[in-house]
C-alpha positions in Angstrom: 58.7 75.5 93.7 60.1 78.3 95.8 62.4 77.2 98.6 61.1 78.9 101.7 63.7 77.3 103.9 66.8 78.6 101.9 70.1 76.9 103.3 68.5 75.3 106.5 69.1 71.7 107.0 68.9 69.0 109.7 67.6 70.1 113.2 67.3 73.8 112.3 65.1 72.9 109.4 62.8 70.7 111.5 62.6 73.5 114.0 61.4 75.9 111.3 58.9 73.4 110.0 57.6 72.6 113.5 56.6 76.3 114.1 55.6 76.9 110.5 58.1 79.7 110.2 59.8 80.7 106.8 63.1 82.4 105.8 62.3 86.2 105.4 59.5 85.8 108.0 59.2 88.5 110.7 59.5 86.3 113.8 59.1 86.4 117.7 61.3 83.8 119.2 61.1 82.8 122.8 64.1 81.0 124.2 65.6 80.0 127.6 67.8 82.9 127.2 65.3 85.6 126.5 62.9 86.8 123.7 63.9 88.2 120.3 62.2 89.7 117.4 63.5 89.9 113.9 63.6 88.4 110.4 64.6 84.9 109.6 67.6 85.0 107.3 68.9 82.4 104.8 71.8 80.1 105.8 74.9 79.5 103.7 75.2 76.0 102.2 78.3 75.1 104.5 76.8 76.2 107.8 75.7 74.1 110.5 72.3 72.9 111.5 72.2 74.0 115.1 71.3 77.7 114.7 68.8 79.9 113.1 69.9 83.4 112.0 67.8 86.4 112.9 68.3 90.0 111.8 67.2 92.0 114.9 65.7 95.4 114.7 69.1 97.2 115.3 70.3 95.7 111.9 72.8 93.2 113.6 72.4 89.4 112.9 72.4 86.8 115.7 72.4 83.2 115.8 69.8 81.4 118.0 70.8 78.0 119.3 67.9 75.8 118.4 68.2 73.8 121.7 67.2 77.0 123.6 64.0 77.7 121.6 60.8 77.1 123.4 58.4 78.9 121.0 58.4 80.7 117.6 55.7 82.7 115.8 55.7 84.3 112.3 54.2 87.8 112.6 54.8 88.9 109.1 56.5 88.2 105.8 58.4 90.4 103.3 61.1 88.7 101.2 64.2 91.0 101.1 66.1 91.7 97.9 69.8 91.9 98.8 71.1 92.5 95.2 72.3 96.1 94.9 70.3 97.9 92.3 72.1 98.9 89.2 71.5 102.4 87.8 73.3 104.1 85.0 76.0 106.4 86.2 75.3 110.0 85.2 77.9 112.0 83.3 77.9 115.6 84.8 79.9 118.3 82.9 82.4 120.0 84.9 82.8 117.2 87.4 86.4 115.6 87.7 87.1 112.3 86.0 88.0 109.5 88.6 89.2 106.1 87.8 88.4 103.5 90.4 90.6 100.3 90.3 89.4 97.1 91.9 91.6 94.6 93.7 89.1 92.6 95.5 88.2 94.8 98.6 84.5 94.9 99.6 84.2 98.8 99.7 80.6 98.4 98.5 79.0 94.9 98.7 76.0 92.7 98.9 75.5 89.5 100.7 75.1 86.2 98.8 73.2 84.0 101.2 73.9 80.9 99.2 77.5 80.9 100.3 77.5 83.5 103.0 80.2 85.3 101.1 80.2 89.1 100.6 80.1 89.9 96.8 81.5 93.4 95.9 79.8 96.0 93.9 82.1 97.1 91.4 80.6 98.5 88.1 79.8 102.4 88.0 76.1 101.4 88.0 76.3 99.1 91.1 78.3 101.6 92.9 75.8 104.4 91.9 73.1 102.1 93.2 75.0 101.5 96.4 76.2 105.1 97.1 74.1 107.4 94.9 76.0 110.4 96.4 78.9 109.5 94.2 77.1 111.1 91.3 77.5 114.5 92.9 81.2 114.1 93.4 82.8 112.8 90.1 82.3 111.1 86.8 83.4 107.6 87.5 84.7 104.8 85.5 86.0 101.5 87.0 88.4 98.6 86.0 88.8 95.4 87.8 92.6 94.9 87.9 92.4 91.6 89.9 90.3 89.9 92.6 92.4 88.9 95.6 92.0 89.0 99.4 94.1 91.7 101.1 96.5 89.0 102.5 97.1 87.7 98.9 98.4 91.2 97.7 102.0 91.3 96.8 104.8 92.3 94.4 102.9 91.0 91.3 99.9 93.1 92.1 101.8 96.1 93.1 103.7 96.0 89.6 100.5 95.6 87.7 98.6 98.4 89.6 101.8 100.9 89.1 101.7 100.2 85.5 97.8 100.7 85.3 98.0 103.8 87.2 100.7 105.0 84.8 98.4 104.5 81.8 95.4 106.2 83.4 97.6 109.3 84.2 98.5 109.5 80.6 95.0 109.3 79.6 94.2 112.4 81.4 92.2 111.2 84.5 91.8 113.8 87.3 92.3 111.2 90.0 92.6 107.6 90.9 91.0 105.5 93.7 92.1 101.9 94.6 89.6 99.7 96.4 91.7 97.6 98.6 91.2 95.1 101.6 92.4 96.8 104.8 94.8 94.2 106.2 97.7 95.0 103.9 96.6 98.4 102.6 99.7 100.2 104.4 102.1 97.6 102.5 100.5 98.7 99.2 100.5 102.4 99.9 104.3 102.2 100.6 104.9 100.0 97.4 102.9 102.5 95.1 104.7 105.4 96.7 108.0 104.1 95.5 106.9 102.7 92.2 104.7 105.7 91.1 106.6 109.0 91.8 106.0 112.5 90.7 102.3 111.9 90.2 100.4 114.9 88.9 97.0 113.7 90.4 95.9 112.2 93.7 96.1 108.2 94.2 93.9 107.2 97.0 93.6 103.6 98.5 90.4 103.1 100.3 88.7 100.2 102.0 86.3 99.4 104.8 86.4 97.8 108.1 82.9 96.8 108.3 80.9 95.3 105.2 78.0 97.3 103.5 75.3 95.0 105.0 76.3 96.2 108.7 74.6 99.2 110.0 77.8 100.7 111.3 79.5 100.0 107.9 82.2 102.7 106.9 82.2 101.6 103.3 80.0 104.4 101.8 81.5 107.2 103.8 85.1 106.2 103.1 84.3 105.7 99.4 82.7 109.2 99.2 85.7 110.8 101.0 88.1 109.0 98.6 86.3 110.0 95.6 86.3 113.5 96.5 90.0 113.6 97.5 90.8 111.9 94.2 88.8 114.3 92.1 89.4 117.6 94.0 92.3 117.5 96.3 95.4 119.5 95.7 97.6 116.9 97.3 99.1 114.6 94.4 100.4 111.7 96.4 99.7 108.2 97.1 97.4 108.2 100.1 95.3 105.9 102.3 91.9 107.4 103.1 90.0 105.9 106.1 87.9 107.1 108.9 89.3 109.7 111.2 87.7 109.7 114.6 85.1 106.9 115.6 82.3 109.4 114.6 81.4 110.0 111.0 82.7 113.6 111.1 85.6 113.2 108.6 88.3 111.0 107.2 92.0 111.1 107.2 94.4 111.1 104.2 97.5 109.4 105.2 100.8 109.4 103.5 101.5 105.9 102.0 104.9 105.4 103.6 103.8 106.5 107.3 100.5 104.8 107.8 99.7 101.6 109.6 96.6 99.6 110.5 96.4 99.6 114.3 93.3 97.8 115.4 91.8 94.7 114.1 88.1 96.0 114.0 87.9 99.7 114.9 86.8 101.9 111.9 89.5 104.5 112.9 92.1 101.7 112.7 94.5 103.7 110.4 97.0 106.0 111.8 99.9 108.0 110.8 102.9 107.0 113.0 105.6 109.4 113.9 104.0 112.2 112.0 100.7 113.8 111.3 98.2 112.8 108.7 98.5 114.8 105.4 94.7 116.1 105.7 91.2 115.6 106.8 88.5 115.1 104.2 84.8 115.4 104.1 82.3 115.2 101.2 82.6 119.2 101.1 86.3 119.5 101.2 90.0 118.5 101.9 91.8 120.6 104.7 95.5 120.1 104.8 97.2 119.3 108.0 100.8 119.2 106.8 102.1 122.3 104.9 104.4 120.4 102.7 103.2 117.9 100.1 103.2 117.4 96.4 100.7 119.6 94.5 98.4 118.7 91.8 99.7 119.5 88.4 98.1 119.7 84.9 100.9 117.8 83.1 100.8 114.1 82.5 104.3 113.4 83.6 104.9 110.7 86.2 107.7 108.2 86.8 106.7 104.6 86.9 109.3 102.3 88.5 107.8 98.9 88.7 110.3 96.8 90.4 110.5 94.4 93.3 112.9 91.6 94.3 110.9 89.0 96.2 113.6 87.4 98.3 113.4 90.0 101.0 112.0 89.5 104.4 111.3 91.0 108.0 112.7 89.5 111.1 110.9 90.6 114.2 113.6 90.2 117.0 112.5 88.4 120.2 114.6 87.2 123.2 116.5 83.9 122.6 116.3 84.2 118.7 118.6 81.6 117.2 121.3 82.3 114.6 119.9 79.4 112.5 117.0 81.4 111.4 119.3 83.9 109.6 121.6 81.0 108.3 118.3 79.4 106.8 117.3 82.7 105.1 120.8 83.1 103.5 120.7 79.3 102.4 117.3 80.0 100.9 118.8 82.6 98.6 117.2 85.8 100.4 119.0 89.0 99.4 117.7 91.5 102.0 116.6 91.4 105.6 114.8 94.1 107.6 115.3 93.6 111.4 112.7 95.1 113.6 115.0 95.4 116.6 114.3 96.3 120.4 115.1 99.7 121.8 117.3 101.8 119.7 117.9 98.9 117.4 119.4 95.9 119.2 119.5 92.0 118.8 121.2 89.4 121.2 124.7 88.5 120.7 124.1 84.8 119.8 123.1 85.9 116.4 126.2 88.1 115.7 128.0 85.5 113.8 125.0 84.6 111.6 124.6 88.4 110.8 128.1 88.7 109.9 128.2 85.7 107.7 125.1 86.8 105.9 126.5 90.3 105.2 129.8 88.7 104.0 127.7 86.7 101.5 126.1 89.8 100.0 122.9 89.8 102.0 121.7 93.5 102.8 120.6 93.8 106.4 119.0 96.9 107.7 117.8 97.8 111.1 114.4 99.4 112.1 112.6 99.5 115.6 109.7 97.4 116.6 108.5 100.3 118.9 107.1 101.9 115.5 107.6 105.5 117.1 111.1 106.8 117.3 114.5 106.3 115.6 117.2 103.7 115.6 120.3 104.9 117.4 122.9 102.5 117.1 125.8 104.5 118.4 124.4 104.7 122.0 125.2 101.1 123.4 127.8 98.5 122.5 125.1 96.3 121.0 124.4 98.9 118.4 128.1 99.7 117.7 129.0 96.0 117.2 125.9 95.7 114.6 127.2 98.7 112.8 130.7 97.4 112.6 129.4 94.1 111.0 127.6 96.3 108.3 124.0 96.5 109.6 122.6 99.8 108.3 120.2 101.9 110.5 117.0 103.3 108.8 116.2 106.1 111.3 112.4 106.1 111.9 111.2 104.1 108.8 108.5 101.7 109.6 109.4 98.3 109.4 106.7 97.4 106.8 107.8 100.4 104.7 111.4 99.4 105.0 110.6 95.6 103.8 108.6 97.2 100.8 111.4 99.7 99.9 114.1 97.1 100.2 112.2 94.8 97.9 111.9 97.8 95.5 115.5 98.7 95.7 117.0 95.4 95.2 114.7 95.0 92.2 116.8 97.7 90.6 120.3 97.1 91.9 122.4 94.6 93.8 125.3 96.9 94.2 125.7 97.5 98.0 126.7 101.1 97.8 123.6 101.9 95.6 121.4 100.0 97.8 122.4 101.7 100.9 122.2 105.1 99.2 118.7 104.4 97.9 117.5 103.0 101.3 118.7 106.0 103.3 117.4 108.6 100.8 113.9 109.4 101.6 111.6 109.5 98.6 108.5 110.6 100.5 108.9 111.0 104.3 109.5 107.2 104.9 112.4 108.9 106.8 111.8 112.1 108.5 114.4 114.5 110.1 112.4 114.7 113.4 109.1 113.5 114.6 106.7 116.4 115.5 105.7 117.1 119.1 102.3 115.6 118.3 103.4 112.7 116.2 103.4 110.5 119.2 100.0 110.5 121.0 99.4 107.3 122.7 98.2 107.1 126.4 96.7 104.6 128.6 92.8 104.3 129.0 91.7 104.7 132.6 93.9 107.6 133.3 92.0 110.6 134.5 93.3 113.0 131.7 92.3 110.5 129.1 88.9 109.8 130.5 88.1 113.5 130.7 89.2 113.9 127.1 87.1 111.0 126.0 84.1 112.5 127.9 84.5 115.9 126.3 84.8 114.4 122.9 81.6 112.4 123.2 79.7 115.6 124.2 
């Protein structure tokens, strides 16, 4: 017998029965807070029994507290099918061959109403069913390398991805796309930049801020942009591809060492810091912003350097930091520390002895700035000079996260202090730049007349 109250229980179930309303029923609900029209959606098994979930006409879901309901009436019924249709991905002569590696991100997805979880669409057929425009962009093959949440990505996954990328390049693929959760995408971008060098083809990391079941989802457009860039772009680097402006006009291609997630929910969350993005991308083309980049080549030569020392950390300096934090890291066997210091690269004097002890015991300590934009300049004040004399090494304008990844990668290859310093201070792909461009720092406060006029003009 069909369950017409999928997932509802307790008081919520009794409310549906009272008004003779079914899941998937088009329903008018009268509450003490207003009236609502929409479709009753199933609940997940572990959800509470105090709310009824309604998908309203805008496409968004709302929870209606059953205590506020005074009347409900089913006005129609149509059971929805949330399974993504799977169609055979067509092969088109002349289109580039792109390989998609899945890591667990939900770049295209469907909702499992039994658990409330978002299930990723991954096979070429599923992706074609979700985003049919992909068939006009490339010939696609896919491989699930692993399935983890973004926060669980780490060195073992970086190494596995780097090796898989190397094999695909040897096999002759025209471009590689990596579906990835957005929270740590910039860490993976940096890791693959160091582990996959001199690539002859584009390597594009892509994700979505909003899942595919939401009307404002960026998933399909990001995926189309990434596939086009991988298959057709002349820029053969590790890049992050995400929304450009808040509109749907274009996406950005960010260099893997200079990109960072800057907002928890905006679609345009990823920005290049201290520099400009590599390019803009649409479904019709890639337009370079930077003049210098690694160009696509026909050879299959690539350098895969899958190394990482996991006993490395970032210390974000704050006032009144105590020396026992650094001592504890040394006692736990940490071999490298990145400090995100204040100002031009500073910490307080009480931690000086702990830093000195750590360096004497062979721990490599490097300084970045927590301002994100700008450079460490440790010769300006006594604080910086004191730290330099102890052996703390400045990393110019390297982002703290990129520095952490690079130090782990470096210590995975050598523990010789001179070699470590040389590798860290030698820029592989703009993790350190000689200067920041005049438009590499654009950050201003909302409410200011100039900004408000700019926003108003942009919306026109």
